[in-house]
C-alpha positions in Angstrom: 0.0 0.0 0.0 1.2 3.5 -0.8 2.7 5.3 2.2 0.4 8.3 2.0 -2.7 6.1 1.9 -1.5 4.2 4.9 -1.0 7.5 6.8 -4.5 8.6 5.8 -6.1 5.4 6.9 -4.3 5.7 10.3 -5.9 9.1 10.7 -3.1 11.4 9.8 -4.3 13.6 6.9 -1.6 16.2 7.2 1.2 13.7 6.8 -0.7 12.0 4.1 -1.0 15.2 2.1 2.6 16.0 2.6 3.6 12.6 1.3 1.2 12.7 -1.5 2.5 16.0 -2.8 5.9 14.5 -3.4 4.7 11.8 -5.8 4.8 12.2 -9.6 1.7 13.8 -11.1 -0.6 14.0 -8.1 -4.3 14.2 -9.0 -6.4 17.3 -8.3 -9.3 15.4 -6.8 -7.1 13.6 -4.4 -5.4 16.8 -3.3 -8.8 18.4 -2.8 -10.0 15.5 -0.7 -6.8 15.4 1.5 -7.0 19.2 2.0 -10.6 18.8 3.1 -9.7 16.1 5.6 -6.9 18.3 7.0 -9.5 21.1 7.4 -11.9 18.7 8.9 -9.5 17.8 11.7 -8.9 21.5 12.3 -12.6 22.2 12.7 -13.1 19.3 15.0 -10.5 20.6 17.4 -12.6 23.6 17.8 -15.9 21.7 18.1 -17.0 23.3 14.8 -19.3 20.5 13.7 -21.4 22.5 11.2 -18.3 23.5 9.3 -17.0 20.0 9.4 -20.2 18.6 7.9 -20.3 21.3 5.3 -16.8 20.4 4.2 -17.8 16.8 3.8 -21.0 17.7 2.0 -19.2 19.8 -0.6 -16.4 17.3 -1.2 -15.8 15.7 -4.6 -15.4 12.3 -3.0 -12.2 10.6 -4.2 -12.1 7.0 -3.3 -10.0 7.4 -0.2 -12.5 6.9 2.6 -16.1 6.0 3.0 -17.4 9.6 3.0 -21.0 8.8 3.9 -19.8 6.9 6.9 -17.6 9.8 7.8 -20.5 12.2 7.7 -22.6 10.0 9.9 -19.8 9.7 12.5 -19.2 13.5 12.5 -22.9 14.0 13.2 -22.5 11.5 16.1 -19.7 13.7 17.5 -21.9 16.7 17.2 -24.7 14.9 19.1 -22.4 13.6 21.8 -20.8 17.1 22.3 -24.3 18.5 22.9 -25.0 15.8 25.4 -21.7 16.6 27.2 -22.7 20.3 27.3 -25.8 19.2 29.2 -23.7 17.0 31.5 -25.1 13.7 30.2 -21.9 11.6 30.0 -23.5 8.2 29.8 -25.6 9.0 26.8 -22.6 10.7 25.2 -20.4 7.6 25.7 -23.1 5.4 24.1 -23.0 7.6 20.9 -19.2 7.8 21.0 -19.0 4.0 20.8 -20.3 4.3 17.2 -17.3 6.6 16.2 -14.4 4.4 15.0 -13.0 6.2 12.0 -9.3 6.8 12.6 -9.3 10.4 11.5 -12.0 11.3 14.1 -10.3 9.7 17.1 -8.6 12.9 18.3 -12.1 14.5 18.9 -13.8 11.2 19.9 -11.2 10.4 22.6 -11.3 14.0 23.9 -15.0 13.8 24.3 -14.7 10.4 26.0 -12.2 11.9 28.4 -14.6 14.7 29.2 -17.4 12.2 29.8 -15.2 10.3 32.3 -14.4 13.5 34.1 -18.1 14.0 34.6 -18.3 10.5 36.0 -15.4 11.3 38.4 -13.1 8.8 36.6 -9.9 10.7 36.4 -7.6 7.8 35.4 -9.9 6.8 32.5 -10.2 10.4 31.5 -6.4 10.8 31.5 -6.0 7.7 29.4 -8.6 9.0 26.8 -6.8 12.4 26.5 -3.5 10.7 26.0 -5.0 8.6 23.2 -6.6 11.7 21.7 -3.1 13.2 21.4 -1.7 10.1 19.8 -4.5 10.3 17.2 -4.1 14.1 16.8 -1.0 15.7 18.5 -2.4 19.2 17.8 -5.7 18.7 19.6 -5.4 21.7 21.8 -8.6 20.9 23.8 -7.2 17.5 24.7 -4.0 19.2 25.9 -6.0 21.7 27.9 -7.9 18.9 29.5 -4.7 17.2 30.4 -3.7 20.4 32.1 -7.0 20.5 34.0 -6.4 17.0 35.4 -2.9 18.0 36.4 -4.2 21.2 38.0 -6.8 19.3 40.0 -4.1 16.9 41.2 -1.9 19.8 42.3 0.8 19.2 39.7 1.1 22.9 38.8 4.2 22.7 36.6 2.7 19.9 34.5 -0.6 21.9 34.2 1.3 25.0 33.1 3.2 23.1 30.5 0.0 21.6 29.1 -1.7 24.9 28.9 1.3 26.6 27.2 1.4 23.8 24.7 -2.3 24.3 23.9 -1.8 28.0 23.5 1.1 27.5 21.2 -1.2 25.5 18.9 -4.1 27.9 19.2 -3.3 31.3 20.8 -7.0 32.2 20.6 -8.2 29.5 22.9 -9.5 31.4 25.9 -10.0 28.4 28.2 -6.3 27.6 28.1 -5.3 31.2 28.9 -7.8 31.3 31.8 -6.7 28.0 33.3 -3.1 29.0 32.8 -3.9 32.1 34.9 -5.4 29.9 37.6 -2.3 27.6 37.7 0.0 30.7 37.9 -2.0 32.1 40.8 -1.8 28.8 42.7 2.0 29.0 42.1 2.0 32.5 43.6 3.0 34.1 40.2 0.4 36.8 40.5 1.6 39.0 37.6 1.6 36.1 35.1 -1.8 35.0 36.5 -3.3 38.5 35.8 -1.9 38.7 32.3 -3.2 35.2 31.4 -6.7 35.8 32.7 -6.9 39.3 31.1 -5.9 37.7 27.8 -8.7 35.1 28.3 -11.2 37.9 28.9 -10.1 39.8 25.8 -10.5 36.7 23.7 -13.9 36.0 25.1 -15.0 39.6 24.4 -13.8 39.3 20.8 -15.8 36.1 20.5 -18.9 37.8 21.9 -18.6 40.7 19.5 -18.8 38.0 16.7 -15.7 39.0 14.9 -15.5 37.3 11.5 -13.1 34.4 11.2 -11.3 33.8 7.9 -12.3 30.6 6.2 -9.7 28.0 6.7 -11.3 25.3 4.6 -10.8 24.8 0.9 -12.2 27.4 -1.4 -14.0 27.0 -4.7 -13.9 28.1 -8.3 -11.1 28.9 -10.7 -8.7 30.4 -8.3 -8.7 27.0 -6.4 -8.1 25.2 -9.6 -5.1 27.4 -10.4 -3.7 26.8 -7.0 -3.7 23.1 -7.7 -1.5 23.6 -10.7 0.9 25.8 -8.7 1.1 23.0 -6.2 2.7 20.7 -8.8 5.7 23.1 -9.1 6.0 23.9 -5.4 5.3 20.5 -3.9 8.4 20.3 -1.8 8.0 23.8 -0.4 4.4 23.1 0.6 5.4 19.8 2.3 7.8 21.7 4.5 5.3 24.5 5.3 2.6 22.0 6.2 4.8 20.0 8.4 6.1 23.1 10.2 2.5 24.4 10.6 1.6 21.2 12.3 4.6 21.2 14.5 6.2 18.2 12.9 9.4 20.0 11.7 
């Protein structure tokens, strides 16, 4: 089996795209599909399920994965997240048992961990968050949740490290800034605590004002088609940029 296809089926679309772009004469539809899967993983980290489903609906399905099955399972993640928001972990875990696509495991395991926190099962939650980060090392919510477990256990240095790692991936994630501030306060680092919590408040205010976010998913039309042809001549450069953006290089 081709290396990029193995990477994809193991749930690593970024690596699969980077590898695919190095082969001779990559196909436009396959590039489009892989880019959509990269964007899908990014949206799932932020619990952006509507955007995730829209990406899959608009895809020109190359024969890489079972796209219909993927859409059904993303919808399950949306439902289970809603259940967790209402503190219904048992029902969420039942739905999550139906999610087995490798590319979705970063989010699925993060939600499982959250469910186990609600059930006061810290060890099982920690195991789930660790598995989430194996599936998707840039899942900043899983990292933040690891920090929360460390904070509750009084392991402040470990908590701070986890929050900082989450912020490095997503500087706009207000929860990580807030909890970092809490950890600093418990350490007695009041100045750092105040700065982190103020940053959290600023981010929440920006979110409340409904500031527009640039679209990170694949575009449409002729400009996108042209970008595909440019990819052929710049494949090696793009591979490096993608890997650096994902923290692999």
